[in-house]
OpenMM code with the backbone's topology and positions (N, CA, C; nanometers):
from openmm import Vec3, app, unit

residues = "MET ALA GLU LYS SER LEU VAL ASP LEU ILE ALA HIS GLU LYS ASP ILE ARG ASP ARG ILE LYS GLN HIS ARG LYS ASP ALA GLU ALA GLN SER ARG VAL LEU ASP ALA ALA LEU GLN ALA THR ARG HIS GLN ILE GLY CYS ALA LYS ALA GLY PHE ASP ASN ASP ARG ILE GLU ASN ALA LEU LYS VAL LEU LYS VAL GLU GLY SER TYR GLU ASN GLY GLY ASP GLU ARG ALA THR VAL ILE ARG ASP ALA VAL ASP TRP LEU ALA THR GLY GLU CYS ALA CYS TYR TYR ASN LEU ASP GLN ALA ASP PHE GLY THR LYS GLN TYR ALA HIS TRP HIS GLY GLN ARG SER ASP HIS GLU TRP GLY GLY PRO LYS HIS GLY SER ILE ILE PHE ARG ILE GLY LEU GLN ASP ARG LYS ARG GLU LEU THR LYS ASP GLU ARG SER ASP ALA ILE TYR PHE LEU LEU ASN ILE GLU GLY TRP GLU SER ALA ARG ALA ASN ALA VAL ALA ALA".split()
positions = [
    Vec3(0.0831, -0.1198, 0.0048),
    Vec3(-0.0050, -0.0020, -0.0054),
    Vec3(0.0971, 0.1292, -0.0018),
    Vec3(0.0569, 0.2209, -0.0797),
    Vec3(0.1516, 0.3267, -0.1080),
    Vec3(0.0938, 0.4337, -0.0072),
    Vec3(0.2022, 0.4931, 0.0449),
    Vec3(0.1771, 0.6060, 0.1301),
    Vec3(0.1414, 0.7245, 0.0575),
    Vec3(0.0737, 0.8277, 0.1253),
    Vec3(0.0402, 0.9444, 0.0662),
    Vec3(0.1555, 1.0378, 0.0749),
    Vec3(0.1732, 1.1159, -0.0295),
    Vec3(0.2895, 1.2074, -0.0359),
    Vec3(0.2575, 1.3243, 0.0576),
    Vec3(0.3448, 1.3964, 0.1075),
    Vec3(0.3260, 1.5106, 0.2074),
    Vec3(0.2427, 1.6214, 0.1230),
    Vec3(0.2529, 1.6302, 0.0036),
    Vec3(0.1653, 1.7341, -0.0657),
    Vec3(0.0312, 1.6926, -0.0554),
    Vec3(0.0023, 1.5577, -0.0922),
    Vec3(-0.1319, 1.5186, -0.0680),
    Vec3(-0.2030, 1.5246, 0.0809),
    Vec3(-0.1019, 1.4940, 0.1735),
    Vec3(-0.1482, 1.5084, 0.3094),
    Vec3(-0.1798, 1.6594, 0.3524),
    Vec3(-0.0916, 1.7470, 0.3118),
    Vec3(-0.1116, 1.8852, 0.3388),
    Vec3(-0.2412, 1.9421, 0.2710),
    Vec3(-0.2506, 1.9030, 0.1437),
    Vec3(-0.3718, 1.9388, 0.0739),
    Vec3(-0.5036, 1.8920, 0.1357),
    Vec3(-0.4859, 1.7653, 0.1762),
    Vec3(-0.6108, 1.7068, 0.2633),
    Vec3(-0.6367, 1.7822, 0.3946),
    Vec3(-0.5240, 1.8056, 0.4546),
    Vec3(-0.5428, 1.8848, 0.5844),
    Vec3(-0.6146, 2.0164, 0.5507),
    Vec3(-0.5731, 2.0771, 0.4543),
    Vec3(-0.6353, 2.2250, 0.4141),
    Vec3(-0.7859, 2.1922, 0.3885),
    Vec3(-0.8106, 2.0988, 0.3121),
    Vec3(-0.9500, 2.0737, 0.2782),
    Vec3(-1.0369, 2.0432, 0.4045),
    Vec3(-0.9845, 1.9706, 0.4974),
    Vec3(-1.0457, 1.9410, 0.6148),
    Vec3(-1.0758, 2.0757, 0.7028),
    Vec3(-0.9603, 2.1433, 0.7101),
    Vec3(-0.9733, 2.2697, 0.7801),
    Vec3(-1.0861, 2.3736, 0.7307),
    Vec3(-1.0837, 2.3743, 0.5860),
    Vec3(-1.1832, 2.4538, 0.5141),
    Vec3(-1.3309, 2.4008, 0.5339),
    Vec3(-1.3401, 2.2819, 0.5381),
    Vec3(-1.4750, 2.2180, 0.5714),
    Vec3(-1.5203, 2.2521, 0.6949),
    Vec3(-1.4219, 2.2322, 0.8036),
    Vec3(-1.4628, 2.2681, 0.9293),
    Vec3(-1.4961, 2.4168, 0.9618),
    Vec3(-1.4256, 2.5135, 0.8811),
    Vec3(-1.4456, 2.6554, 0.8970),
    Vec3(-1.5989, 2.6836, 0.8312),
    Vec3(-1.6372, 2.6146, 0.7208),
    Vec3(-1.7539, 2.6367, 0.6602),
    Vec3(-1.8673, 2.5677, 0.7463),
    Vec3(-1.8307, 2.4646, 0.8037),
    Vec3(-1.9273, 2.3956, 0.8960),
    Vec3(-1.9643, 2.4919, 1.0152),
    Vec3(-1.8671, 2.5560, 1.0841),
    Vec3(-1.8836, 2.6469, 1.1964),
    Vec3(-1.9709, 2.7706, 1.1357),
    Vec3(-1.9237, 2.8238, 1.0191),
    Vec3(-1.9959, 2.9487, 0.9727),
    Vec3(-2.1466, 2.9019, 0.9425),
    Vec3(-2.1658, 2.7805, 0.8849),
    Vec3(-2.3149, 2.7290, 0.8587),
    Vec3(-2.3898, 2.7128, 0.9919),
    Vec3(-2.3206, 2.6654, 1.0964),
    Vec3(-2.3848, 2.6444, 1.2305),
    Vec3(-2.4128, 2.7734, 1.2988),
    Vec3(-2.3206, 2.8645, 1.2885),
    Vec3(-2.3609, 3.0026, 1.3431),
    Vec3(-2.4729, 3.0684, 1.2745),
    Vec3(-2.4645, 3.0620, 1.1531),
    Vec3(-2.5930, 3.1189, 1.0873),
    Vec3(-2.7216, 3.0453, 1.1318),
    Vec3(-2.7171, 2.9182, 1.1278),
    Vec3(-2.8483, 2.8519, 1.1790),
    Vec3(-2.8830, 2.8790, 1.3260),
    Vec3(-2.7721, 2.9042, 1.4076),
    Vec3(-2.7904, 2.9328, 1.5355),
    Vec3(-2.8691, 3.0691, 1.5486),
    Vec3(-2.8182, 3.1564, 1.4723),
    Vec3(-2.8663, 3.3094, 1.4649),
    Vec3(-3.0091, 3.2887, 1.4325),
    Vec3(-3.0501, 3.2085, 1.3372),
    Vec3(-3.1919, 3.1883, 1.2796),
    Vec3(-3.2843, 3.1327, 1.4033),
    Vec3(-3.2203, 3.0333, 1.4532),
    Vec3(-3.3102, 2.9566, 1.5703),
    Vec3(-3.3170, 3.0530, 1.6809),
    Vec3(-3.2091, 3.1291, 1.7247),
    Vec3(-3.2320, 3.2223, 1.8358),
    Vec3(-3.3201, 3.3376, 1.8131),
    Vec3(-3.3305, 3.3814, 1.6761),
    Vec3(-3.4321, 3.4843, 1.6535),
    Vec3(-3.5690, 3.4199, 1.6532),
    Vec3(-3.5832, 3.3094, 1.6196),
    Vec3(-3.7228, 3.2341, 1.6108),
    Vec3(-3.7634, 3.2243, 1.7607),
    Vec3(-3.6642, 3.1824, 1.8477),
    Vec3(-3.6978, 3.1587, 1.9922),
    Vec3(-3.7349, 3.2884, 2.0479),
    Vec3(-3.6622, 3.3938, 2.0288),
    Vec3(-3.6808, 3.5389, 2.0890),
    Vec3(-3.8300, 3.5887, 2.0278),
    Vec3(-3.8528, 3.5571, 1.9097),
    Vec3(-3.9727, 3.6004, 1.8487),
    Vec3(-4.0979, 3.5321, 1.9106),
    Vec3(-4.0921, 3.3939, 1.9386),
    Vec3(-4.1836, 3.3196, 2.0034),
    Vec3(-4.1987, 3.3636, 2.1518),
    Vec3(-4.0911, 3.3841, 2.2147),
    Vec3(-4.0947, 3.4280, 2.3583),
    Vec3(-4.1633, 3.5651, 2.3752),
    Vec3(-4.1371, 3.6524, 2.2675),
    Vec3(-4.2082, 3.7862, 2.2495),
    Vec3(-4.3565, 3.7655, 2.2425),
    Vec3(-4.4006, 3.6798, 2.1583),
    Vec3(-4.5390, 3.6650, 2.1350),
    Vec3(-4.6087, 3.5957, 2.2640),
    Vec3(-4.5321, 3.5064, 2.3289),
    Vec3(-4.5847, 3.4517, 2.4554),
    Vec3(-4.5998, 3.5715, 2.5529),
    Vec3(-4.5024, 3.6544, 2.5649),
    Vec3(-4.5044, 3.7702, 2.6596),
    Vec3(-4.6339, 3.8645, 2.6275),
    Vec3(-4.6485, 3.8758, 2.5082),
    Vec3(-4.7638, 3.9669, 2.4626),
    Vec3(-4.8902, 3.9009, 2.5045),
    Vec3(-4.8984, 3.7694, 2.4732),
    Vec3(-5.0248, 3.7010, 2.5023),
    Vec3(-5.0439, 3.7040, 2.6620),
    Vec3(-4.9392, 3.6741, 2.7349),
    Vec3(-4.9502, 3.6821, 2.8768),
    Vec3(-5.0039, 3.8189, 2.9295),
    Vec3(-4.9550, 3.9316, 2.8638),
    Vec3(-4.9954, 4.0587, 2.8884),
    Vec3(-5.1326, 4.1123, 2.8574),
    Vec3(-5.1914, 3.9981, 2.7759),
    Vec3(-5.3432, 4.0212, 2.7263),
    Vec3(-5.3341, 4.0988, 2.5885),
    Vec3(-5.2310, 4.1040, 2.5241),
    Vec3(-5.2308, 4.1573, 2.3753),
    Vec3(-5.2775, 4.0510, 2.2734),
    Vec3(-5.3374, 4.1145, 2.1765),
    Vec3(-5.3774, 4.0178, 2.0597),
    Vec3(-5.2740, 4.0220, 1.9505),
    Vec3(-5.2036, 3.8906, 1.9529),
    Vec3(-5.0925, 3.8813, 1.8716),
    Vec3(-5.1184, 3.8911, 1.7188),
    Vec3(-5.2511, 3.8480, 1.6851),
    Vec3(-5.2895, 3.8521, 1.5340),
    Vec3(-5.3020, 3.9922, 1.5007),
    Vec3(-5.3654, 4.0803, 1.5866),
    Vec3(-5.3780, 4.2338, 1.5574),
    Vec3(-5.2412, 4.2944, 1.5500),
    Vec3(-5.1484, 4.2506, 1.6442),
    Vec3(-5.0246, 4.3171, 1.6364),
    Vec3(-4.9462, 4.2624, 1.5006),
    Vec3(-4.9675, 4.1389, 1.4735),
    Vec3(-4.8860, 4.0939, 1.3540),
    Vec3(-4.9427, 4.1649, 1.2151),
    Vec3(-5.0759, 4.1830, 1.2203),
    Vec3(-5.1307, 4.2657, 1.1029),
    Vec3(-5.0815, 4.4089, 1.1084),
    Vec3(-5.0706, 4.4587, 1.2255),
    Vec3(-5.0366, 4.5953, 1.2249),
    Vec3(-4.8969, 4.6201, 1.1645),
    Vec3(-4.8138, 4.5225, 1.2074),
    Vec3(-4.6538, 4.5247, 1.1664),
    Vec3(-4.6290, 4.4866, 1.0104),
    Vec3(-4.7414, 4.4438, 0.9497),
    Vec3(-4.7454, 4.4215, 0.8132),
    Vec3(-4.7526, 4.5549, 0.7306),
    Vec3(-4.8263, 4.6561, 0.7917),
    Vec3(-4.8466, 4.7830, 0.7445),
    Vec3(-4.7566, 4.8922, 0.7936),
    Vec3(-4.7197, 4.8762, 0.9184),
    Vec3(-4.6386, 4.9774, 0.9969),
    Vec3(-4.4969, 4.9561, 0.9856),
    Vec3(-4.4207, 5.0523, 0.9793),
    Vec3(-4.2713, 5.0312, 0.9892),
    Vec3(-4.2335, 5.0973, 1.1069),
    Vec3(-4.1750, 5.0196, 1.2040),
    Vec3(-4.1387, 5.0645, 1.3377),
    Vec3(-3.9913, 5.0303, 1.3636),
    Vec3(-3.9204, 5.1558, 1.3942),
    Vec3(-3.7784, 5.1490, 1.4108),
    Vec3(-3.7401, 5.2142, 1.5337),
    Vec3(-3.6325, 5.1576, 1.5900),
    Vec3(-3.5926, 5.2158, 1.7146),
    Vec3(-3.6679, 5.1741, 1.8385),
    Vec3(-3.6679, 5.2551, 1.9301),
    Vec3(-3.7302, 5.2313, 2.0762),
    Vec3(-3.8226, 5.3521, 2.1232),
    Vec3(-3.9521, 5.3104, 2.1323),
    Vec3(-4.0297, 5.4112, 2.1961),
    Vec3(-3.9859, 5.4444, 2.3326),
    Vec3(-3.9471, 5.3479, 2.4110),
    Vec3(-3.9224, 5.3772, 2.5522),
    Vec3(-3.8104, 5.4680, 2.5530),
    Vec3(-3.7033, 5.4673, 2.4638),
    Vec3(-3.5925, 5.5724, 2.4613),
    Vec3(-3.6198, 5.6876, 2.3784),
    Vec3(-3.7259, 5.6884, 2.3231),
    Vec3(-3.7570, 5.8095, 2.2249),
    Vec3(-3.7542, 5.9379, 2.2684),
    Vec3(-3.7484, 5.9740, 2.3921),
    Vec3(-3.7438, 6.1087, 2.4517),
    Vec3(-3.8776, 6.1666, 2.4716),
    Vec3(-3.8699, 6.2979, 2.4917),
    Vec3(-3.9734, 6.3831, 2.5469),
    Vec3(-4.0858, 6.3973, 2.4401),
    Vec3(-4.0602, 6.3904, 2.3198),
    Vec3(-4.1693, 6.4124, 2.2146),
    Vec3(-4.2082, 6.2890, 2.1516),
    Vec3(-4.1816, 6.1681, 2.2074),
    Vec3(-4.2252, 6.0426, 2.1440),
    Vec3(-4.3794, 6.0242, 2.1508),
    Vec3(-4.4326, 6.0803, 2.2474),
    Vec3(-4.5828, 6.0654, 2.2667),
    Vec3(-4.6534, 6.1332, 2.1404),
    Vec3(-4.5958, 6.2407, 2.0921),
    Vec3(-4.6580, 6.3175, 1.9808),
    Vec3(-4.6453, 6.2309, 1.8547),
    Vec3(-4.5403, 6.1410, 1.8460),
    Vec3(-4.5416, 6.0551, 1.7306),
    Vec3(-4.6628, 5.9641, 1.7310),
    Vec3(-4.6871, 5.9036, 1.8481),
    Vec3(-4.7924, 5.8019, 1.8626),
    Vec3(-4.9202, 5.8799, 1.8327),
    Vec3(-4.9451, 6.0028, 1.8919),
    Vec3(-5.0602, 6.0698, 1.8772),
    Vec3(-5.0938, 6.1112, 1.7429),
    Vec3(-4.9969, 6.1566, 1.6698),
    Vec3(-5.0222, 6.2085, 1.5232),
    Vec3(-5.0387, 6.0736, 1.4415),
    Vec3(-4.9702, 5.9685, 1.4665),
    Vec3(-4.9874, 5.8496, 1.3843),
    Vec3(-5.1298, 5.7967, 1.4067),
    Vec3(-5.1775, 5.7912, 1.5349),
    Vec3(-5.3013, 5.7459, 1.5540),
    Vec3(-5.4231, 5.8376, 1.4967),
    Vec3(-5.3926, 5.9668, 1.5039),
    Vec3(-5.4897, 6.0641, 1.4507),
    Vec3(-5.4947, 6.0319, 1.3107),
    Vec3(-5.3859, 6.0286, 1.2420),
    Vec3(-5.3949, 5.9997, 1.1044),
    Vec3(-5.4536, 5.8751, 1.0536),
    Vec3(-5.4285, 5.7695, 1.1260),
    Vec3(-5.4902, 5.6321, 1.0994),
    Vec3(-5.6388, 5.6418, 1.1165),
    Vec3(-5.6817, 5.7210, 1.2174),
    Vec3(-5.8255, 5.7154, 1.2408),
    Vec3(-5.9062, 5.8100, 1.1454),
    Vec3(-5.8414, 5.9227, 1.1082),
    Vec3(-5.9078, 6.0252, 1.0287),
    Vec3(-5.8551, 6.0603, 0.9003),
    Vec3(-5.7338, 6.0397, 0.8685),
    Vec3(-5.6695, 6.0738, 0.7613),
    Vec3(-5.5939, 6.2055, 0.7675),
    Vec3(-5.6080, 6.2651, 0.8903),
    Vec3(-5.5349, 6.3992, 0.9179),
    Vec3(-5.4641, 6.4027, 1.0409),
    Vec3(-5.3692, 6.4808, 1.0623),
    Vec3(-5.3145, 6.4957, 1.1965),
    Vec3(-5.2567, 6.6474, 1.2093),
    Vec3(-5.2120, 6.6623, 1.3279),
    Vec3(-5.1650, 6.8063, 1.3642),
    Vec3(-5.0422, 6.8562, 1.3010),
    Vec3(-4.9564, 6.7520, 1.2625),
    Vec3(-4.8327, 6.7764, 1.1977),
    Vec3(-4.8253, 6.8238, 1.0498),
    Vec3(-4.7134, 6.8800, 1.0163),
    Vec3(-4.7102, 6.9258, 0.8632),
    Vec3(-4.7344, 6.8235, 0.7539),
    Vec3(-4.6738, 6.7086, 0.7749),
    Vec3(-4.6970, 6.5921, 0.6885),
    Vec3(-4.8015, 6.4998, 0.7385),
    Vec3(-4.8478, 6.4136, 0.6461),
    Vec3(-4.9365, 6.2971, 0.6969),
    Vec3(-4.8527, 6.1770, 0.6880),
    Vec3(-4.9026, 6.0734, 0.7505),
    Vec3(-4.8181, 5.9478, 0.7573),
    Vec3(-4.7972, 5.8904, 0.6262),
    Vec3(-4.8773, 5.9100, 0.5253),
    Vec3(-4.8524, 5.8694, 0.3924),
    Vec3(-4.7652, 5.9520, 0.3194),
    Vec3(-4.7134, 6.0451, 0.3707),
    Vec3(-4.6105, 6.1339, 0.3167),
    Vec3(-4.4935, 6.1299, 0.3860),
    Vec3(-4.4749, 6.0949, 0.5029),
    Vec3(-4.3413, 6.0962, 0.5848),
    Vec3(-4.3477, 6.0082, 0.7083),
    Vec3(-4.2492, 5.9542, 0.7433),
    Vec3(-4.2365, 5.8862, 0.8825),
    Vec3(-4.2323, 5.9934, 0.9956),
    Vec3(-4.2949, 5.9707, 1.1101),
    Vec3(-4.2916, 6.0337, 1.2187),
    Vec3(-4.1998, 5.9872, 1.3151),
    Vec3(-4.1130, 6.0678, 1.3748),
    Vec3(-4.0091, 6.0068, 1.4676),
    Vec3(-3.9471, 6.1144, 1.5639),
    Vec3(-3.8518, 6.0701, 1.6452),
    Vec3(-3.7697, 6.1627, 1.7313),
    Vec3(-3.6206, 6.1261, 1.6948),
    Vec3(-3.5421, 6.2228, 1.7318),
    Vec3(-3.3895, 6.2046, 1.7006),
    Vec3(-3.3200, 6.2518, 1.8224),
    Vec3(-3.1879, 6.2065, 1.8267),
    Vec3(-3.0836, 6.2501, 1.9109),
    Vec3(-2.9961, 6.3477, 1.8399),
    Vec3(-3.0031, 6.4694, 1.8849),
    Vec3(-2.9052, 6.5679, 1.8203),
    Vec3(-2.8442, 6.6718, 1.9021),
    Vec3(-2.7165, 6.6800, 1.8970),
    Vec3(-2.6304, 6.7685, 1.9826),
    Vec3(-2.6741, 6.7520, 2.1239),
    Vec3(-2.7459, 6.8613, 2.1838),
    Vec3(-2.7768, 6.8495, 2.3231),
    Vec3(-2.9267, 6.8184, 2.3471),
    Vec3(-2.9934, 6.7777, 2.2269),
    Vec3(-3.1437, 6.7439, 2.2429),
    Vec3(-3.1461, 6.5959, 2.2327),
    Vec3(-3.2287, 6.5358, 2.3167),
    Vec3(-3.2588, 6.3969, 2.3069),
    Vec3(-3.4144, 6.3754, 2.2892),
    Vec3(-3.4650, 6.3165, 2.1798),
    Vec3(-3.6047, 6.3074, 2.1689),
    Vec3(-3.6759, 6.4077, 2.0933),
    Vec3(-3.5951, 6.4977, 2.0072),
    Vec3(-3.6532, 6.6029, 1.9368),
    Vec3(-3.7348, 6.5473, 1.8317),
    Vec3(-3.8502, 6.5994, 1.8035),
    Vec3(-3.9485, 6.5457, 1.6947),
    Vec3(-3.8748, 6.5644, 1.5572),
    Vec3(-3.8687, 6.4726, 1.4660),
    Vec3(-3.8207, 6.4753, 1.3496),
    Vec3(-3.8912, 6.3827, 1.2485),
    Vec3(-3.9805, 6.4528, 1.1531),
    Vec3(-4.0412, 6.3828, 1.0647),
    Vec3(-3.9764, 6.3989, 0.9169),
    Vec3(-3.9791, 6.2840, 0.8520),
    Vec3(-3.8967, 6.2861, 0.7109),
    Vec3(-3.9790, 6.2232, 0.6183),
    Vec3(-3.9744, 6.2828, 0.4872),
    Vec3(-4.0428, 6.2212, 0.3733),
    Vec3(-3.9597, 6.0929, 0.3377),
    Vec3(-3.8443, 6.1014, 0.3281),
    Vec3(-3.7590, 5.9835, 0.3141),
    Vec3(-3.6152, 5.9894, 0.3786),
    Vec3(-3.5493, 5.8783, 0.3955),
    Vec3(-3.4288, 5.8846, 0.4591),
    Vec3(-3.4415, 5.9326, 0.6047),
    Vec3(-3.3385, 5.9993, 0.6514),
    Vec3(-3.3342, 6.0423, 0.7926),
    Vec3(-3.2919, 6.2015, 0.7956),
    Vec3(-3.2717, 6.2341, 0.9184),
    Vec3(-3.2414, 6.3815, 0.9437),
    Vec3(-3.1041, 6.4053, 0.8859),
    Vec3(-3.0884, 6.5402, 0.8565),
    Vec3(-2.9529, 6.5850, 0.8073),
    Vec3(-2.8483, 6.5916, 0.9196),
    Vec3(-2.9149, 6.6130, 1.0396),
    Vec3(-2.8367, 6.6304, 1.1604),
    Vec3(-2.8925, 6.5455, 1.2587),
    Vec3(-2.7984, 6.4667, 1.3433),
    Vec3(-2.8550, 6.3870, 1.4475),
    Vec3(-2.8823, 6.2407, 1.3821),
    Vec3(-2.9414, 6.1571, 1.4733),
    Vec3(-2.9791, 6.0183, 1.4382),
    Vec3(-3.1282, 5.9903, 1.4919),
    Vec3(-3.1879, 5.9144, 1.4223),
    Vec3(-3.3270, 5.8709, 1.4673),
    Vec3(-3.3229, 5.7736, 1.5795),
    Vec3(-3.4069, 5.7943, 1.6856),
    Vec3(-3.4096, 5.7143, 1.7963),
    Vec3(-3.5380, 5.6241, 1.7864),
    Vec3(-3.6474, 5.6931, 1.7379),
    Vec3(-3.7796, 5.6221, 1.7311),
    Vec3(-3.8460, 5.6768, 1.6145),
    Vec3(-3.9081, 5.5859, 1.5352),
    Vec3(-3.9738, 5.6246, 1.4033),
    Vec3(-4.0962, 5.5343, 1.3759),
    Vec3(-4.1987, 5.5849, 1.3304),
    Vec3(-4.3216, 5.5199, 1.2830),
    Vec3(-4.3459, 5.5476, 1.1447),
    Vec3(-4.3660, 5.4554, 1.0610),
    Vec3(-4.4017, 5.4885, 0.9222),
    Vec3(-4.4960, 5.3817, 0.8596),
    Vec3(-4.5168, 5.3977, 0.7351),
    Vec3(-4.5887, 5.2959, 0.6652),
    Vec3(-4.4951, 5.2115, 0.5831),
    Vec3(-4.5300, 5.0824, 0.5608),
    Vec3(-4.4318, 4.9914, 0.4776),
    Vec3(-4.4680, 5.0375, 0.3361),
    Vec3(-4.5787, 5.0851, 0.2952),
    Vec3(-4.6136, 5.1160, 0.1552),
    Vec3(-4.6922, 5.2422, 0.1667),
    Vec3(-4.6357, 5.3570, 0.1410),
    Vec3(-4.7151, 5.4780, 0.1466),
    Vec3(-4.8143, 5.5011, 0.0365),
    Vec3(-4.7994, 5.4226, -0.0744),
    Vec3(-4.8964, 5.4351, -0.2102),
    Vec3(-5.0198, 5.3634, -0.1809),
    Vec3(-5.0234, 5.2615, -0.1003),
    Vec3(-5.1388, 5.1708, -0.0849),
    Vec3(-5.2244, 5.2250, 0.0209),
    Vec3(-5.3535, 5.2244, -0.0097),
    Vec3(-5.4617, 5.2660, 0.0784),
    Vec3(-5.4795, 5.1535, 0.1952),
    Vec3(-5.4737, 5.1910, 0.3152),
    Vec3(-5.5077, 5.0937, 0.4065),
    Vec3(-5.6467, 5.0622, 0.4308),
    Vec3(-5.6850, 4.9395, 0.4543),
    Vec3(-5.8280, 4.9063, 0.4955),
    Vec3(-5.8599, 4.9465, 0.6305),
    Vec3(-5.9987, 4.9556, 0.6591),
    Vec3(-6.0331, 4.9950, 0.7906),
    Vec3(-5.9769, 4.8975, 0.9089),
    Vec3(-5.9903, 4.7686, 0.8666),
    Vec3(-5.9271, 4.6734, 0.9720),
    Vec3(-5.7722, 4.6982, 0.9956),
    Vec3(-5.7060, 4.7141, 0.8748),
    Vec3(-5.5492, 4.7548, 0.8991),
    Vec3(-5.5375, 4.8752, 0.9838),
    Vec3(-5.6100, 4.9761, 0.9539),
    Vec3(-5.5814, 5.1024, 1.0353),
    Vec3(-5.6325, 5.0704, 1.1817),
    Vec3(-5.7357, 4.9985, 1.2031),
    Vec3(-5.7848, 4.9563, 1.3346),
    Vec3(-5.6657, 4.8779, 1.4144),
    Vec3(-5.6070, 4.7884, 1.3359),
    Vec3(-5.5035, 4.6834, 1.4023),
    Vec3(-5.3748, 4.7912, 1.4317),
    Vec3(-5.3469, 4.8737, 1.3388),
    Vec3(-5.2357, 4.9744, 1.3615),
    Vec3(-5.2419, 5.0518, 1.4714),
    Vec3(-5.3694, 5.1171, 1.4933),
    Vec3(-5.3977, 5.1845, 1.6119),
    Vec3(-5.3839, 5.1229, 1.7410),
    Vec3(-5.4326, 4.9977, 1.7328),
    Vec3(-5.4360, 4.9052, 1.8424),
    Vec3(-5.2860, 4.8904, 1.8867),
    Vec3(-5.2070, 4.8425, 1.8006),
    Vec3(-5.0535, 4.8390, 1.8184),
    Vec3(-4.9978, 4.9555, 1.8746),
    Vec3(-5.0243, 5.0717, 1.8132),
    Vec3(-4.9585, 5.2091, 1.8640),
    Vec3(-5.0076, 5.2375, 2.0020),
    Vec3(-5.1317, 5.2008, 2.0363),
    Vec3(-5.1792, 5.2360, 2.1796),
    Vec3(-5.1150, 5.1431, 2.2791),
    Vec3(-5.0591, 5.0239, 2.2296),
    Vec3(-5.0078, 4.9376, 2.3172),
    Vec3(-4.8471, 4.9059, 2.2947),
    Vec3(-4.7883, 4.9960, 2.2385),
    Vec3(-4.6535, 4.9859, 2.1944),
    Vec3(-4.5616, 4.9849, 2.3211),
    Vec3(-4.5872, 5.0531, 2.4287),
    Vec3(-4.5071, 5.0366, 2.5489),
    Vec3(-4.5009, 4.8883, 2.5977),
    Vec3(-4.6226, 4.8345, 2.6035),
    Vec3(-4.6287, 4.6902, 2.6597),
    Vec3(-4.5637, 4.5835, 2.5639),
    Vec3(-4.5899, 4.6364, 2.4382),
    Vec3(-4.5200, 4.5354, 2.3316),
    Vec3(-4.3655, 4.5330, 2.3480),
    Vec3(-4.3141, 4.6768, 2.3575),
    Vec3(-4.1639, 4.6862, 2.3736),
    Vec3(-4.1245, 4.6132, 2.5084),
    Vec3(-4.2020, 4.6391, 2.6054),
    Vec3(-4.1592, 4.5732, 2.7533),
    Vec3(-4.1488, 4.4094, 2.7217),
    Vec3(-4.2704, 4.3456, 2.6536),
    Vec3(-4.2558, 4.2030, 2.6310),
    Vec3(-4.1312, 4.1662, 2.5441),
    Vec3(-4.1009, 4.2541, 2.4516),
    Vec3(-3.9741, 4.2247, 2.3585),
    Vec3(-3.8514, 4.2178, 2.4456),
    Vec3(-3.8447, 4.3228, 2.5349),
    Vec3(-3.7312, 4.3350, 2.6301),
    Vec3(-3.7107, 4.2101, 2.7154),
    Vec3(-3.8380, 4.1627, 2.7526),
    Vec3(-3.8300, 4.0338, 2.8486),
    Vec3(-3.7843, 3.9227, 2.7688),
    Vec3(-3.8369, 3.9132, 2.6243),
    Vec3(-3.7927, 3.7968, 2.5516),
    Vec3(-3.6518, 3.8034, 2.5335),
    Vec3(-3.5927, 3.9140, 2.5016),
    Vec3(-3.4374, 3.9316, 2.4786),
    Vec3(-3.3669, 3.8773, 2.6038),
    Vec3(-3.4105, 3.9323, 2.7289),
    Vec3(-3.3561, 3.9003, 2.8498),
    Vec3(-3.3505, 3.7496, 2.8907),
    Vec3(-3.4574, 3.6838, 2.8337),
    Vec3(-3.4796, 3.5359, 2.8736),
    Vec3(-3.3871, 3.4549, 2.7973),
] * unit.nanometer
topology = app.Topology()
chain = topology.addChain("A")
for resn in residues:
    res = topology.addResidue(resn, chain)
    for name in ("N", "CA", "C"):
        topology.addAtom(name, app.Element.getBySymbol(name[0]), res)
């Protein structure tokens, strides 16, 4: 029986190292997917335990774009919710833009934390967004049920975020 040459053995070793590296990369990616699924499930359980309707929240998140954290949104965060709820209920709100024209949010800028910042697209020229509510598709008219579910979600966003934080901590 012929022995393998050193060239063959070193090439084989490299192949094994490459396969191990790829295996670990694939396993890490799968772990991230499973961790996210576990966290999402724990979040839904927490919402259900708190009395929230997960179906309505899921429907709302299909039409709403929610970024950042309401809890950390600053002093003007409540105006974001108020104006979004007003627009969803009536098609009008107190701010310059409507929700089908701009995202409503707050930003961190210099010495201000939670300054109101609404944008037609993108983000602010100065500072960074802390919390933002928008529509997934500004061109599509929402049904009455979609509007109702979105309002339900926005009125319960603090509890929803609390359940999410608990799911992350678990």
